[in-house]
C-alpha positions in Angstrom: -65.5 -27.4 59.5 -66.4 -26.0 56.2 -63.5 -25.4 53.8 -62.7 -22.3 51.8 -63.6 -24.1 48.5 -66.9 -25.5 49.7 -66.5 -28.1 46.9 -69.1 -30.3 48.6 -72.0 -28.0 47.7 -75.0 -30.0 46.5 -75.2 -30.3 42.8 -78.9 -31.3 43.1 -81.3 -32.4 45.7 -79.9 -36.0 45.7 -76.9 -34.7 47.7 -77.2 -32.8 50.9 -74.3 -31.0 52.5 -74.2 -30.7 56.3 -71.0 -29.3 58.0 -69.1 -29.7 54.8 -69.8 -33.3 54.3 -72.0 -34.5 51.4 -74.7 -37.1 52.1 -76.7 -39.1 49.6 -80.4 -38.4 49.7 -83.5 -39.9 48.2 -86.2 -37.4 49.1 -86.3 -33.7 47.9 -88.5 -32.7 50.8 -86.9 -33.0 54.2 -87.6 -31.7 57.7 -85.0 -30.2 59.9 -85.1 -33.5 61.9 -84.6 -35.5 58.7 -81.5 -33.4 57.8 -80.0 -33.8 61.3 -80.7 -37.6 61.3 -79.1 -37.9 57.8 -75.9 -36.3 59.1 -75.9 -38.4 62.3 -76.7 -35.4 64.5 -78.8 -37.3 67.1 -80.7 -36.7 69.1 -81.9 -33.9 66.8 -83.5 -32.0 69.7 -80.0 -31.2 71.0 -78.9 -29.5 67.8 -79.5 -26.2 66.0 -79.7 -26.3 62.2 -78.9 -23.4 59.9 -79.4 -23.3 56.2 -77.1 -21.1 54.1 -78.3 -20.0 50.6 -78.0 -16.9 48.5 -75.9 -15.1 51.1 -78.5 -15.6 53.8 -78.7 -17.9 56.8 -82.0 -19.3 58.0 -82.8 -21.2 61.2 -84.5 -24.5 60.4 -86.8 -25.9 63.0 -87.1 -29.7 63.6 -90.5 -29.8 61.9 -89.8 -27.2 59.2 -89.8 -28.6 55.7 -87.0 -27.7 53.2 -87.8 -28.3 49.5 -84.3 -29.0 48.1 -85.6 -28.7 44.5 -86.2 -25.0 45.2 -83.1 -24.2 47.2 -80.3 -24.5 44.6 -76.8 -24.6 46.2 -78.1 -24.7 49.8 -75.7 -26.0 52.5 -76.5 -26.7 56.1 -74.6 -26.1 59.3 -75.5 -28.1 62.4 -74.4 -27.2 65.9 -74.6 -29.1 69.2 -76.5 -26.2 70.7 -80.0 -25.0 71.8 -79.3 -21.3 71.0 -79.2 -19.1 68.0 -77.1 -16.0 67.8 -77.9 -12.9 65.6 -75.4 -10.9 63.5 -75.6 -9.0 60.3 -73.8 -9.0 56.9 -74.2 -5.9 54.8 -77.2 -5.0 56.9 -78.9 -8.3 56.3 -79.9 -10.2 59.4 -78.1 -13.5 59.9 -78.3 -16.4 62.4 -75.6 -18.7 63.8 -75.7 -21.7 66.1 -72.6 -20.9 68.2 -71.3 -18.0 70.2 -68.1 -17.9 68.2 -68.3 -17.2 64.4 -65.1 -18.2 62.6 -63.9 -15.8 60.0 -62.8 -18.8 57.9 -66.4 -20.0 57.7 -67.7 -16.6 56.8 -65.2 -16.4 53.9 -66.1 -19.9 52.8 -69.9 -19.4 52.9 -70.1 -15.8 51.6 -68.1 -14.9 48.5 -65.9 -11.8 49.0 -64.2 -10.3 46.0 -60.4 -10.1 45.9 -60.6 -6.2 46.0 -62.9 -6.3 49.1 -62.6 -7.3 52.7 -64.8 -8.1 55.6 -65.0 -5.4 58.2 -66.4 -5.6 61.7 -68.0 -2.2 62.5 -68.6 -1.1 66.1 -69.8 2.3 67.3 -67.1 4.6 68.6 -64.4 2.0 67.9 -62.0 1.7 65.0 -63.0 -0.8 62.3 -61.6 -4.3 62.6 -60.7 -6.0 59.3 -61.5 -9.7 59.7 -58.7 -12.0 58.7 -58.4 -15.8 58.2 -58.2 -17.6 61.6 -60.0 -14.8 63.5 -63.0 -15.3 65.7 -66.0 -13.0 66.1 -67.8 -13.4 69.4 -71.6 -13.2 69.1 -72.3 -13.6 72.8 -71.8 -9.9 73.8 -74.3 -7.1 74.1 -76.0 -6.0 70.9 -75.5 -7.5 67.4 -72.2 -7.7 65.6 -72.4 -5.9 62.2 -70.1 -7.2 59.5 -69.9 -5.4 56.1 -67.9 -5.9 52.9 -65.8 -2.9 52.0 -63.4 -2.1 49.2 -59.9 -2.5 50.5 -58.3 0.8 51.7 -54.6 0.8 50.8 -54.3 4.3 52.5 -55.0 2.7 55.9 -52.8 0.5 58.1 -54.0 -2.9 59.3 -52.6 -3.5 62.8 -52.5 -6.6 65.0 -50.9 -6.7 68.4 -49.3 -9.9 69.7 -48.7 -10.2 73.5 -48.3 -13.0 76.1 -51.8 -12.2 77.2 -53.4 -12.7 73.8 -53.9 -11.2 70.4 -55.6 -7.9 69.7 -58.0 -7.7 68.0 -58.9 -11.4 68.2 -61.0 -11.1 65.0 -58.2 -9.9 62.7 -56.7 -6.4 62.4 -57.6 -2.9 63.5 -57.8 -0.5 60.6 -56.2 2.9 61.5 -55.0 6.0 59.8 -51.2 6.3 59.1 -51.0 9.3 61.5 -52.4 7.2 64.4 -49.9 6.9 67.3 -48.7 3.4 67.9 -49.3 3.9 71.6 -53.0 4.6 71.0 -53.4 1.0 69.6 -51.3 -0.4 72.5 -53.6 1.3 75.0 -56.7 -0.3 73.4 -54.9 -3.7 73.4 -54.0 -3.4 77.1 -57.6 -2.5 78.0 -59.1 -5.3 76.0 -56.6 -7.9 77.2 -56.6 -6.7 80.8 -52.9 -6.0 80.9 -52.0 -4.1 84.0 -48.3 -3.4 84.0 -46.4 -2.6 80.8 -43.8 -0.3 82.3 -40.9 -2.5 81.1 -42.5 -3.6 77.8 -41.2 -2.9 74.4 -42.8 -3.0 71.0 -41.1 -4.5 67.9 -41.9 -5.2 64.3 -39.8 -7.9 62.7 -37.2 -7.5 65.5 -37.0 -3.8 65.1 -37.7 -1.6 68.1 -40.6 0.9 67.6 -41.1 4.1 69.5 -44.8 4.0 70.6 -44.9 7.7 70.9 -44.5 8.0 67.1 -47.2 7.5 64.5 -47.3 4.5 62.1 -46.2 6.8 59.3 -43.4 8.3 61.3 -42.2 4.7 62.2 -42.2 3.7 58.5 -45.0 1.2 59.1 -47.6 0.7 56.3 -49.9 -1.9 54.9 -50.3 -4.9 57.3 -48.4 -4.5 60.5 -47.9 -7.0 63.3 -46.7 -5.4 66.6 -44.9 -7.7 69.1 -45.4 -6.2 72.5 -44.0 -7.5 75.7 -41.1 -7.4 78.2 -37.7 -7.4 76.7 -35.8 -10.6 77.4 -34.7 -10.4 81.0 -37.3 -7.7 81.8 -40.4 -7.6 83.9 -44.1 -6.7 83.5 -47.2 -8.6 84.4 -50.2 -9.4 82.1 
C-alpha cells in the first residue's frame, strides 16, 4: 500500500517504485513485463500495471515500453487483476486496476492542497467528501467522477454509523445546515438496506438528536458523526 508521504518516489531511472517499494534498476527502458518481473509480480500475465505521473494514470501493457529517463517522478501500481476500471479526477480520465479505490491512495498519489478537498460528484445526489480510510467503488454503472474543490465551511459534513455499516462508505455527505437530519438517515437506510428503524435513536457524542430538526436547529456544524441504532435494550432489525 502506498503511503501518504510517497517517500519512495524514484529520484532517477536507477530506482523504480512499484506499490510503494523502491527497486534498483539498471535499464532506463523497461517493458510492462520487465517492471512486473522486477517487483516479483509473476506471472506478469496475471497482473495489471498502472503508471502514475503528473496527476495522470496510464495502463501499461506487458509489451509497452516505458522510458524512465523521460518520466520524471513516475511510480507504478501493480494489481493481481485482469481488469482495468475507469474514473475521472477533475474531468481527466483515469485508470485503476481494482474495483475498490482507496481514498488514502488517491491522497497519496495526487497532491491536494490544505484548503481543498476531494469530492465525489453524482447526479441527483448530494456531494460526498472523500475522507481518509474511505473506499470508492468503481464497479458500478457509469464512471465515478472525483473533483478537487475548495473547502466549504458553510456546509456540514455528515457520516452515519450503524450496525449495518457506514454511510457514505467513501467519507462524508456534504449537506446544507438547513437539511433535516432525517433526510440523511433515510438515504443511509436505503443505501445500507435497513428495514426497521422504529425503535432507533440518533446521537452525537452521546447526545440525543431529534431527526425531525435540521442540523442547524440541532446545533450541529462542521464535521458531524451520527450514531444511529436501537437504544440499549431496544429493538430494530438491520
